[in-house]
Steps between C-alpha positions, in 0.01 A plus 500: 500500500647836401401844627592837359394863521484712186486867592560612141146410397220759518347286773684358801540140393605195690475156352514160665502241226659166421813554293342361184163678525600809306617295200201268527258791495703659220435209266144459622443858387648436157337169411133611500591777258627282220159434346433874510833589345437251221185678391615862493641698212258416220783402266672839528877518452546727804336438838433794730557399863473714813605441860343729760694507826768272358752540782843363411366301207553140612149383416476728194801335338374151580164576339672654198711184471186285506342725239807463278481121528141507373564766233871474409481720188314791659661823619380657824448864595510489881374799702629500859308714752679527835523804733812391690839618372671215682273234353533639148879502533498137612269410211733667249801319647311172476420568134863586426619170646230275352581340162272473197286809552575658162141445389369722783486880500474636855321830568570628852230701677599622846156589626205379701199338335299824521789705358536249221130524413533873436829449313352228281193699405726782383760280327332184366121530521446261209760234580363165618668229707505124456591418859499712818599367840441658841664281762454589867465873421134594545560543875678827421233680297214712629231349275577143388179464298575814297859382453383163370250670269764728349756231430234261369396775255849479347460138389472375144180307436691176569724643775521388862537686830662299780438599863663328797402592856440342836207262464171605652474146641838519675572575862590851388152547359337395827739714707447810288123458486480473877749772597502728197426815700780434749768362267456634147638824357203677343722730289578203276328165440730316739248227579361428153468132401400311189159465663451877472612504137279201411199679652575802281548289187181303565300819556629645173446174310869480408617147409801354679660176610593435861790294639609434858870473586528285810744625761537473875710652776595372845397764755530288815743740668234775494332330793805496729503820705827688458634279219704727272415311182134488601491875553657560159245268343219692667644823361495340155149359530349822636735735311546693824852550635529368858138389496539300823622806688274763346164329440223525760460173689154430356627546144805284563282224649252523214772475236670204670169319546413547133846398379457172687143449377433246220391789277864611489718207598515128563693305763746242369713298744462769762598782262266781393502525119358820350311499168723721286330434165525738206230547238556538127250669269540491121266774378361517147459826298 
């Protein structure tokens, strides 16, 4: 079991995962996309691809590699939308050290999703995309439904919009539903799940496909008073620094009770295993 704190992220992040979980989830994210990637492009010689909130580009480049395997003779125009200077730099370094990317033209857009919307409407109002992916980024926008609507409007008639978020059926979904007022930042959509996006899509009659990426996390140490790892895990789960010290006793008790409840976790060999599932939505034009 490995534990680390990442203070460089916009949110205070701590992860407690088996060593192979990140790679396992990585390929679980890629595999459901293959059927979608096969069907995009409409026979065009250049595919227009866009990553929104692409970070350092690890998953972007893997998806582009899968796309190239399915369409080896197609060139790709890849729009990268990422507000972080540091992440964009890392992405560019990754591109410079990755072989066989000559078929891809990278357009770098250092801006938020809302800034990009204005920029795009001024620069490329008629351009349409074959594939747009938004992976774990809707937490950072003010209006996720409007964001989804805008980027969906950029799709070709046979394009696809990929959204990956915390699953509404996960322990996160139950935690956020129960304690949204106490734990969630209302300035952004910090507690949005695929359940929220599915409700929006269903209401609007927008077709999509839904996948569940199974994942779990051992949170046993959360229930040992004073355990350093447990306190860091609670900070991660609640997204509140020093939650154990700063939260009112009734809130702390309520959170711990819910985390242990079958709605959020299961007990396996005396360990408390949290439902950490992600949801994947492949949205049609």
